[in-house]
PyMOL commands that place a pseudoatom at each C-alpha (Angstrom):
pseudoatom trace, name=CA, resn=MET, resi=1, chain=A, elem=C, hetatm=0, pos=[-22.140, -89.651, 52.277]
pseudoatom trace, name=CA, resn=ASP, resi=2, chain=A, elem=C, hetatm=0, pos=[-19.163, -89.820, 50.016]
pseudoatom trace, name=CA, resn=TYR, resi=3, chain=A, elem=C, hetatm=0, pos=[-16.630, -87.182, 50.893]
pseudoatom trace, name=CA, resn=GLY, resi=4, chain=A, elem=C, hetatm=0, pos=[-14.144, -88.304, 48.033]
pseudoatom trace, name=CA, resn=LEU, resi=5, chain=A, elem=C, hetatm=0, pos=[-11.364, -88.883, 50.423]
pseudoatom trace, name=CA, resn=SER, resi=6, chain=A, elem=C, hetatm=0, pos=[-9.646, -91.591, 48.169]
pseudoatom trace, name=CA, resn=THR, resi=7, chain=A, elem=C, hetatm=0, pos=[-7.710, -91.542, 44.910]
pseudoatom trace, name=CA, resn=MET, resi=8, chain=A, elem=C, hetatm=0, pos=[-8.474, -93.653, 41.990]
pseudoatom trace, name=CA, resn=ASP, resi=9, chain=A, elem=C, hetatm=0, pos=[-6.136, -94.385, 39.262]
pseudoatom trace, name=CA, resn=TYR, resi=10, chain=A, elem=C, hetatm=0, pos=[-7.370, -95.912, 36.054]
pseudoatom trace, name=CA, resn=ARG, resi=11, chain=A, elem=C, hetatm=0, pos=[-4.423, -96.670, 33.573]
pseudoatom trace, name=CA, resn=LEU, resi=12, chain=A, elem=C, hetatm=0, pos=[-5.761, -97.723, 30.140]
pseudoatom trace, name=CA, resn=PRO, resi=13, chain=A, elem=C, hetatm=0, pos=[-3.504, -99.842, 28.176]
pseudoatom trace, name=CA, resn=THR, resi=14, chain=A, elem=C, hetatm=0, pos=[-2.089, -97.809, 25.239]
pseudoatom trace, name=CA, resn=THR, resi=15, chain=A, elem=C, hetatm=0, pos=[1.142, -97.906, 23.208]
pseudoatom trace, name=CA, resn=SER, resi=16, chain=A, elem=C, hetatm=0, pos=[0.830, -93.893, 22.930]
pseudoatom trace, name=CA, resn=MET, resi=17, chain=A, elem=C, hetatm=0, pos=[2.427, -91.576, 25.405]
pseudoatom trace, name=CA, resn=LYS, resi=18, chain=A, elem=C, hetatm=0, pos=[-0.772, -89.330, 25.018]
pseudoatom trace, name=CA, resn=LYS, resi=19, chain=A, elem=C, hetatm=0, pos=[-2.066, -88.722, 28.242]
pseudoatom trace, name=CA, resn=VAL, resi=20, chain=A, elem=C, hetatm=0, pos=[-5.347, -86.929, 29.948]
pseudoatom trace, name=CA, resn=LEU, resi=21, chain=A, elem=C, hetatm=0, pos=[-5.443, -86.245, 33.469]
pseudoatom trace, name=CA, resn=ILE, resi=22, chain=A, elem=C, hetatm=0, pos=[-9.001, -86.460, 34.669]
pseudoatom trace, name=CA, resn=LEU, resi=23, chain=A, elem=C, hetatm=0, pos=[-9.709, -85.104, 37.966]
pseudoatom trace, name=CA, resn=ILE, resi=24, chain=A, elem=C, hetatm=0, pos=[-13.098, -85.474, 39.909]
pseudoatom trace, name=CA, resn=GLY, resi=25, chain=A, elem=C, hetatm=0, pos=[-14.427, -84.070, 43.332]
pseudoatom trace, name=CA, resn=SER, resi=26, chain=A, elem=C, hetatm=0, pos=[-16.049, -87.010, 44.329]
pseudoatom trace, name=CA, resn=THR, resi=27, chain=A, elem=C, hetatm=0, pos=[-16.272, -90.653, 44.070]
pseudoatom trace, name=CA, resn=SER, resi=28, chain=A, elem=C, hetatm=0, pos=[-19.836, -90.156, 43.157]
pseudoatom trace, name=CA, resn=ASP, resi=29, chain=A, elem=C, hetatm=0, pos=[-18.487, -88.331, 40.059]
pseudoatom trace, name=CA, resn=GLU, resi=30, chain=A, elem=C, hetatm=0, pos=[-17.021, -91.405, 38.573]
pseudoatom trace, name=CA, resn=SER, resi=31, chain=A, elem=C, hetatm=0, pos=[-20.157, -93.078, 37.010]
pseudoatom trace, name=CA, resn=VAL, resi=32, chain=A, elem=C, hetatm=0, pos=[-20.588, -90.030, 34.716]
pseudoatom trace, name=CA, resn=MET, resi=33, chain=A, elem=C, hetatm=0, pos=[-16.666, -89.386, 34.065]
pseudoatom trace, name=CA, resn=ASN, resi=34, chain=A, elem=C, hetatm=0, pos=[-16.277, -93.047, 33.040]
pseudoatom trace, name=CA, resn=ASP, resi=35, chain=A, elem=C, hetatm=0, pos=[-17.841, -91.840, 29.612]
pseudoatom trace, name=CA, resn=SER, resi=36, chain=A, elem=C, hetatm=0, pos=[-14.621, -89.456, 29.222]
pseudoatom trace, name=CA, resn=VAL, resi=37, chain=A, elem=C, hetatm=0, pos=[-12.276, -92.681, 30.071]
pseudoatom trace, name=CA, resn=ARG, resi=38, chain=A, elem=C, hetatm=0, pos=[-14.187, -94.913, 27.679]
pseudoatom trace, name=CA, resn=TYR, resi=39, chain=A, elem=C, hetatm=0, pos=[-13.766, -92.176, 24.883]
pseudoatom trace, name=CA, resn=LEU, resi=40, chain=A, elem=C, hetatm=0, pos=[-10.302, -91.385, 25.399]
pseudoatom trace, name=CA, resn=GLU, resi=41, chain=A, elem=C, hetatm=0, pos=[-9.413, -94.953, 25.337]
pseudoatom trace, name=CA, resn=TRP, resi=42, chain=A, elem=C, hetatm=0, pos=[-11.025, -95.516, 22.200]
pseudoatom trace, name=CA, resn=PHE, resi=43, chain=A, elem=C, hetatm=0, pos=[-9.341, -92.444, 20.549]
pseudoatom trace, name=CA, resn=GLY, resi=44, chain=A, elem=C, hetatm=0, pos=[-6.044, -94.218, 21.813]
pseudoatom trace, name=CA, resn=ILE, resi=45, chain=A, elem=C, hetatm=0, pos=[-5.380, -91.929, 24.584]
pseudoatom trace, name=CA, resn=GLN, resi=46, chain=A, elem=C, hetatm=0, pos=[-4.314, -92.808, 28.087]
pseudoatom trace, name=CA, resn=ALA, resi=47, chain=A, elem=C, hetatm=0, pos=[-6.562, -91.429, 30.649]
pseudoatom trace, name=CA, resn=ASP, resi=48, chain=A, elem=C, hetatm=0, pos=[-5.669, -91.176, 34.638]
pseudoatom trace, name=CA, resn=MET, resi=49, chain=A, elem=C, hetatm=0, pos=[-8.605, -90.666, 36.972]
pseudoatom trace, name=CA, resn=HIS, resi=50, chain=A, elem=C, hetatm=0, pos=[-8.202, -89.172, 40.592]
pseudoatom trace, name=CA, resn=VAL, resi=51, chain=A, elem=C, hetatm=0, pos=[-10.569, -88.119, 43.166]
pseudoatom trace, name=CA, resn=ALA, resi=52, chain=A, elem=C, hetatm=0, pos=[-9.239, -84.573, 44.138]
pseudoatom trace, name=CA, resn=SER, resi=53, chain=A, elem=C, hetatm=0, pos=[-11.556, -82.263, 45.788]
pseudoatom trace, name=CA, resn=ALA, resi=54, chain=A, elem=C, hetatm=0, pos=[-10.804, -78.694, 45.915]
pseudoatom trace, name=CA, resn=HIS, resi=55, chain=A, elem=C, hetatm=0, pos=[-12.538, -78.399, 49.027]
pseudoatom trace, name=CA, resn=ARG, resi=56, chain=A, elem=C, hetatm=0, pos=[-11.658, -81.764, 50.951]
pseudoatom trace, name=CA, resn=ASN, resi=57, chain=A, elem=C, hetatm=0, pos=[-8.179, -82.222, 49.562]
pseudoatom trace, name=CA, resn=PRO, resi=58, chain=A, elem=C, hetatm=0, pos=[-7.056, -79.274, 47.985]
pseudoatom trace, name=CA, resn=LYS, resi=59, chain=A, elem=C, hetatm=0, pos=[-3.320, -80.278, 48.336]
pseudoatom trace, name=CA, resn=LEU, resi=60, chain=A, elem=C, hetatm=0, pos=[-3.825, -83.430, 46.362]
pseudoatom trace, name=CA, resn=ALA, resi=61, chain=A, elem=C, hetatm=0, pos=[-5.780, -81.514, 43.730]
pseudoatom trace, name=CA, resn=THR, resi=62, chain=A, elem=C, hetatm=0, pos=[-2.557, -78.742, 43.511]
pseudoatom trace, name=CA, resn=LYS, resi=63, chain=A, elem=C, hetatm=0, pos=[0.037, -81.224, 43.581]
pseudoatom trace, name=CA, resn=LEU, resi=64, chain=A, elem=C, hetatm=0, pos=[-1.411, -83.399, 40.607]
pseudoatom trace, name=CA, resn=THR, resi=65, chain=A, elem=C, hetatm=0, pos=[-2.232, -80.026, 38.591]
pseudoatom trace, name=CA, resn=GLU, resi=66, chain=A, elem=C, hetatm=0, pos=[1.159, -78.576, 39.204]
pseudoatom trace, name=CA, resn=THR, resi=67, chain=A, elem=C, hetatm=0, pos=[3.129, -81.962, 38.154]
pseudoatom trace, name=CA, resn=ALA, resi=68, chain=A, elem=C, hetatm=0, pos=[0.702, -82.881, 35.210]
pseudoatom trace, name=CA, resn=LYS, resi=69, chain=A, elem=C, hetatm=0, pos=[3.034, -81.268, 32.530]
pseudoatom trace, name=CA, resn=ALA, resi=70, chain=A, elem=C, hetatm=0, pos=[6.007, -82.945, 33.753]
pseudoatom trace, name=CA, resn=GLU, resi=71, chain=A, elem=C, hetatm=0, pos=[4.172, -86.257, 34.032]
pseudoatom trace, name=CA, resn=GLY, resi=72, chain=A, elem=C, hetatm=0, pos=[3.413, -86.123, 30.480]
pseudoatom trace, name=CA, resn=TYR, resi=73, chain=A, elem=C, hetatm=0, pos=[-0.240, -85.010, 30.562]
pseudoatom trace, name=CA, resn=GLU, resi=74, chain=A, elem=C, hetatm=0, pos=[-1.322, -82.890, 27.450]
pseudoatom trace, name=CA, resn=VAL, resi=75, chain=A, elem=C, hetatm=0, pos=[-5.071, -81.776, 28.795]
pseudoatom trace, name=CA, resn=ILE, resi=76, chain=A, elem=C, hetatm=0, pos=[-6.678, -81.852, 32.144]
pseudoatom trace, name=CA, resn=ILE, resi=77, chain=A, elem=C, hetatm=0, pos=[-10.239, -82.571, 32.543]
pseudoatom trace, name=CA, resn=ALA, resi=78, chain=A, elem=C, hetatm=0, pos=[-11.956, -81.422, 35.635]
pseudoatom trace, name=CA, resn=ALA, resi=79, chain=A, elem=C, hetatm=0, pos=[-15.252, -82.119, 36.810]
pseudoatom trace, name=CA, resn=ALA, resi=80, chain=A, elem=C, hetatm=0, pos=[-17.335, -81.065, 39.658]
pseudoatom trace, name=CA, resn=GLY, resi=81, chain=A, elem=C, hetatm=0, pos=[-20.588, -80.364, 40.967]
pseudoatom trace, name=CA, resn=MET, resi=82, chain=A, elem=C, hetatm=0, pos=[-22.340, -77.964, 43.236]
pseudoatom trace, name=CA, resn=ALA, resi=83, chain=A, elem=C, hetatm=0, pos=[-19.747, -74.955, 43.995]
pseudoatom trace, name=CA, resn=ALA, resi=84, chain=A, elem=C, hetatm=0, pos=[-17.581, -76.685, 41.068]
pseudoatom trace, name=CA, resn=ALA, resi=85, chain=A, elem=C, hetatm=0, pos=[-14.367, -74.938, 42.359]
pseudoatom trace, name=CA, resn=LEU, resi=86, chain=A, elem=C, hetatm=0, pos=[-12.099, -77.792, 40.979]
pseudoatom trace, name=CA, resn=PRO, resi=87, chain=A, elem=C, hetatm=0, pos=[-11.900, -76.500, 37.442]
pseudoatom trace, name=CA, resn=GLY, resi=88, chain=A, elem=C, hetatm=0, pos=[-10.858, -72.927, 38.400]
pseudoatom trace, name=CA, resn=VAL, resi=89, chain=A, elem=C, hetatm=0, pos=[-8.402, -74.148, 41.047]
pseudoatom trace, name=CA, resn=VAL, resi=90, chain=A, elem=C, hetatm=0, pos=[-6.832, -76.373, 38.366]
pseudoatom trace, name=CA, resn=ALA, resi=91, chain=A, elem=C, hetatm=0, pos=[-6.720, -74.014, 35.831]
pseudoatom trace, name=CA, resn=ALA, resi=92, chain=A, elem=C, hetatm=0, pos=[-5.241, -71.542, 38.340]
pseudoatom trace, name=CA, resn=HIS, resi=93, chain=A, elem=C, hetatm=0, pos=[-2.398, -73.925, 38.692]
pseudoatom trace, name=CA, resn=THR, resi=94, chain=A, elem=C, hetatm=0, pos=[-1.196, -75.135, 35.311]
pseudoatom trace, name=CA, resn=SER, resi=95, chain=A, elem=C, hetatm=0, pos=[-0.647, -73.770, 31.849]
pseudoatom trace, name=CA, resn=LEU, resi=96, chain=A, elem=C, hetatm=0, pos=[-1.994, -76.893, 29.953]
pseudoatom trace, name=CA, resn=PRO, resi=97, chain=A, elem=C, hetatm=0, pos=[-5.667, -76.552, 28.504]
pseudoatom trace, name=CA, resn=VAL, resi=98, chain=A, elem=C, hetatm=0, pos=[-8.193, -77.250, 31.251]
pseudoatom trace, name=CA, resn=LEU, resi=99, chain=A, elem=C, hetatm=0, pos=[-11.941, -78.756, 30.197]
pseudoatom trace, name=CA, resn=GLY, resi=100, chain=A, elem=C, hetatm=0, pos=[-14.664, -78.288, 32.792]
pseudoatom trace, name=CA, resn=VAL, resi=101, chain=A, elem=C, hetatm=0, pos=[-17.629, -80.702, 33.191]
pseudoatom trace, name=CA, resn=PRO, resi=102, chain=A, elem=C, hetatm=0, pos=[-20.247, -79.479, 35.197]
pseudoatom trace, name=CA, resn=LEU, resi=103, chain=A, elem=C, hetatm=0, pos=[-22.148, -82.153, 37.217]
pseudoatom trace, name=CA, resn=GLU, resi=104, chain=A, elem=C, hetatm=0, pos=[-25.495, -82.472, 38.565]
pseudoatom trace, name=CA, resn=GLY, resi=105, chain=A, elem=C, hetatm=0, pos=[-25.762, -82.501, 42.567]
pseudoatom trace, name=CA, resn=GLY, resi=106, chain=A, elem=C, hetatm=0, pos=[-26.916, -78.911, 43.112]
pseudoatom trace, name=CA, resn=LEU, resi=107, chain=A, elem=C, hetatm=0, pos=[-29.577, -76.694, 42.040]
pseudoatom trace, name=CA, resn=GLN, resi=108, chain=A, elem=C, hetatm=0, pos=[-31.451, -77.298, 38.613]
pseudoatom trace, name=CA, resn=GLY, resi=109, chain=A, elem=C, hetatm=0, pos=[-29.732, -80.233, 37.501]
pseudoatom trace, name=CA, resn=GLY, resi=110, chain=A, elem=C, hetatm=0, pos=[-26.267, -78.640, 37.397]
pseudoatom trace, name=CA, resn=VAL, resi=111, chain=A, elem=C, hetatm=0, pos=[-26.887, -75.253, 36.566]
pseudoatom trace, name=CA, resn=ASP, resi=112, chain=A, elem=C, hetatm=0, pos=[-25.168, -74.171, 39.585]
pseudoatom trace, name=CA, resn=ALA, resi=113, chain=A, elem=C, hetatm=0, pos=[-22.006, -76.169, 38.608]
pseudoatom trace, name=CA, resn=LEU, resi=114, chain=A, elem=C, hetatm=0, pos=[-22.424, -74.664, 34.946]
pseudoatom trace, name=CA, resn=TYR, resi=115, chain=A, elem=C, hetatm=0, pos=[-22.355, -70.932, 36.001]
pseudoatom trace, name=CA, resn=SER, resi=116, chain=A, elem=C, hetatm=0, pos=[-19.454, -71.659, 38.386]
pseudoatom trace, name=CA, resn=ILE, resi=117, chain=A, elem=C, hetatm=0, pos=[-17.255, -73.051, 35.745]
pseudoatom trace, name=CA, resn=VAL, resi=118, chain=A, elem=C, hetatm=0, pos=[-17.912, -70.691, 32.796]
pseudoatom trace, name=CA, resn=GLN, resi=119, chain=A, elem=C, hetatm=0, pos=[-17.718, -67.537, 34.640]
pseudoatom trace, name=CA, resn=MET, resi=120, chain=A, elem=C, hetatm=0, pos=[-14.131, -67.735, 35.524]
pseudoatom trace, name=CA, resn=PRO, resi=121, chain=A, elem=C, hetatm=0, pos=[-12.232, -64.464, 35.895]
pseudoatom trace, name=CA, resn=PRO, resi=122, chain=A, elem=C, hetatm=0, pos=[-9.719, -63.221, 32.987]
pseudoatom trace, name=CA, resn=GLY, resi=123, chain=A, elem=C, hetatm=0, pos=[-6.752, -64.911, 32.710]
pseudoatom trace, name=CA, resn=VAL, resi=124, chain=A, elem=C, hetatm=0, pos=[-7.705, -68.035, 34.364]
pseudoatom trace, name=CA, resn=PRO, resi=125, chain=A, elem=C, hetatm=0, pos=[-9.567, -69.887, 31.462]
pseudoatom trace, name=CA, resn=VAL, resi=126, chain=A, elem=C, hetatm=0, pos=[-11.611, -73.291, 31.663]
pseudoatom trace, name=CA, resn=GLY, resi=127, chain=A, elem=C, hetatm=0, pos=[-13.311, -74.511, 28.543]
pseudoatom trace, name=CA, resn=THR, resi=128, chain=A, elem=C, hetatm=0, pos=[-16.802, -75.169, 29.750]
pseudoatom trace, name=CA, resn=LEU, resi=129, chain=A, elem=C, hetatm=0, pos=[-18.844, -78.166, 28.445]
pseudoatom trace, name=CA, resn=ALA, resi=130, chain=A, elem=C, hetatm=0, pos=[-22.251, -79.580, 29.048]
pseudoatom trace, name=CA, resn=VAL, resi=131, chain=A, elem=C, hetatm=0, pos=[-23.654, -80.468, 32.238]
pseudoatom trace, name=CA, resn=GLY, resi=132, chain=A, elem=C, hetatm=0, pos=[-23.192, -84.372, 32.756]
pseudoatom trace, name=CA, resn=LYS, resi=133, chain=A, elem=C, hetatm=0, pos=[-22.642, -87.213, 30.589]
pseudoatom trace, name=CA, resn=ALA, resi=134, chain=A, elem=C, hetatm=0, pos=[-22.772, -85.184, 27.275]
pseudoatom trace, name=CA, resn=GLY, resi=135, chain=A, elem=C, hetatm=0, pos=[-20.204, -82.958, 28.651]
pseudoatom trace, name=CA, resn=ALA, resi=136, chain=A, elem=C, hetatm=0, pos=[-17.928, -85.982, 29.971]
pseudoatom trace, name=CA, resn=ARG, resi=137, chain=A, elem=C, hetatm=0, pos=[-18.142, -87.185, 26.374]
pseudoatom trace, name=CA, resn=ASN, resi=138, chain=A, elem=C, hetatm=0, pos=[-17.431, -84.045, 24.620]
pseudoatom trace, name=CA, resn=ALA, resi=139, chain=A, elem=C, hetatm=0, pos=[-14.567, -83.400, 27.046]
pseudoatom trace, name=CA, resn=ALA, resi=140, chain=A, elem=C, hetatm=0, pos=[-12.964, -86.645, 25.777]
pseudoatom trace, name=CA, resn=VAL, resi=141, chain=A, elem=C, hetatm=0, pos=[-13.791, -85.389, 22.180]
pseudoatom trace, name=CA, resn=LEU, resi=142, chain=A, elem=C, hetatm=0, pos=[-12.296, -81.963, 22.389]
pseudoatom trace, name=CA, resn=ALA, resi=143, chain=A, elem=C, hetatm=0, pos=[-9.031, -83.323, 24.325]
pseudoatom trace, name=CA, resn=ALA, resi=144, chain=A, elem=C, hetatm=0, pos=[-8.606, -85.567, 21.405]
pseudoatom trace, name=CA, resn=ARG, resi=145, chain=A, elem=C, hetatm=0, pos=[-9.181, -82.520, 19.041]
pseudoatom trace, name=CA, resn=ILE, resi=146, chain=A, elem=C, hetatm=0, pos=[-6.403, -80.888, 20.986]
pseudoatom trace, name=CA, resn=ILE, resi=147, chain=A, elem=C, hetatm=0, pos=[-4.172, -83.472, 20.769]
pseudoatom trace, name=CA, resn=ALA, resi=148, chain=A, elem=C, hetatm=0, pos=[-4.807, -84.214, 17.081]
pseudoatom trace, name=CA, resn=LEU, resi=149, chain=A, elem=C, hetatm=0, pos=[-3.215, -80.869, 16.355]
pseudoatom trace, name=CA, resn=HIS, resi=150, chain=A, elem=C, hetatm=0, pos=[0.231, -82.466, 16.660]
pseudoatom trace, name=CA, resn=ASP, resi=151, chain=A, elem=C, hetatm=0, pos=[-0.910, -86.219, 16.429]
pseudoatom trace, name=CA, resn=ASP, resi=152, chain=A, elem=C, hetatm=0, pos=[-1.936, -87.857, 13.139]
pseudoatom trace, name=CA, resn=ALA, resi=153, chain=A, elem=C, hetatm=0, pos=[-3.217, -91.068, 14.838]
pseudoatom trace, name=CA, resn=VAL, resi=154, chain=A, elem=C, hetatm=0, pos=[-5.613, -89.250, 17.049]
pseudoatom trace, name=CA, resn=ALA, resi=155, chain=A, elem=C, hetatm=0, pos=[-6.845, -86.860, 13.958]
pseudoatom trace, name=CA, resn=GLY, resi=156, chain=A, elem=C, hetatm=0, pos=[-7.258, -90.119, 12.088]
pseudoatom trace, name=CA, resn=LYS, resi=157, chain=A, elem=C, hetatm=0, pos=[-9.586, -91.650, 14.995]
pseudoatom trace, name=CA, resn=LEU, resi=158, chain=A, elem=C, hetatm=0, pos=[-11.378, -88.262, 14.965]
pseudoatom trace, name=CA, resn=GLU, resi=159, chain=A, elem=C, hetatm=0, pos=[-12.056, -88.787, 11.111]
pseudoatom trace, name=CA, resn=GLU, resi=160, chain=A, elem=C, hetatm=0, pos=[-13.170, -92.016, 11.809]
pseudoatom trace, name=CA, resn=PHE, resi=161, chain=A, elem=C, hetatm=0, pos=[-15.482, -91.040, 14.778]
pseudoatom trace, name=CA, resn=LYS, resi=162, chain=A, elem=C, hetatm=0, pos=[-17.120, -88.289, 12.542]
pseudoatom trace, name=CA, resn=GLY, resi=163, chain=A, elem=C, hetatm=0, pos=[-17.687, -90.999, 10.166]
pseudoatom trace, name=CA, resn=MET, resi=164, chain=A, elem=C, hetatm=0, pos=[-19.577, -92.835, 12.751]
pseudoatom trace, name=CA, resn=GLY, resi=165, chain=A, elem=C, hetatm=0, pos=[-22.071, -90.064, 13.169]
pseudoatom trace, name=CA, resn=PHE, resi=166, chain=A, elem=C, hetatm=0, pos=[-20.202, -88.926, 16.376]
pseudoatom trace, name=CA, resn=LYS, resi=167, chain=A, elem=C, hetatm=0, pos=[-21.132, -92.020, 18.553]
pseudoatom trace, name=CA, resn=LEU, resi=168, chain=A, elem=C, hetatm=0, pos=[-19.271, -94.700, 20.220]
for i in range(1, 168): cmd.bond("trace and resi %d" % i, "trace and resi %d" % (i + 1))
show_as sticks, trace
zoom trace
């Protein structure tokens, strides 16, 4: 059984300083969230992915979240299954936009994770995406849309993406 105690760090080559932090609760989430990395790379956005479980290594999750803005991140994507506490914990420790991706692993194909992420208390918002790979991809696109508000290069890539029928 994987308890997600390691830390992964994927640094994508880019000439830009646009950065998105991706936090996952376990290494088993990597296969789904690699789609976020792939999409962000296509948009020219650096993605750094770390295993930082809200339950198994909460100090690491808190440290990564609290230092994210100072490290130059503009958006955080947090993915988790089952109890799906990670996106809420992240949102409680930052003022950056947090996008939550519910993952399968619990009840009914991830519906428990979806409900956990979407039902955040007032004042601790998490933008919640679809369960699984569709959510991973859309989290990257939504992060690109947020960054495109102040970055013309990413805005141009979004127009190109739209012209491709929203598929990479």
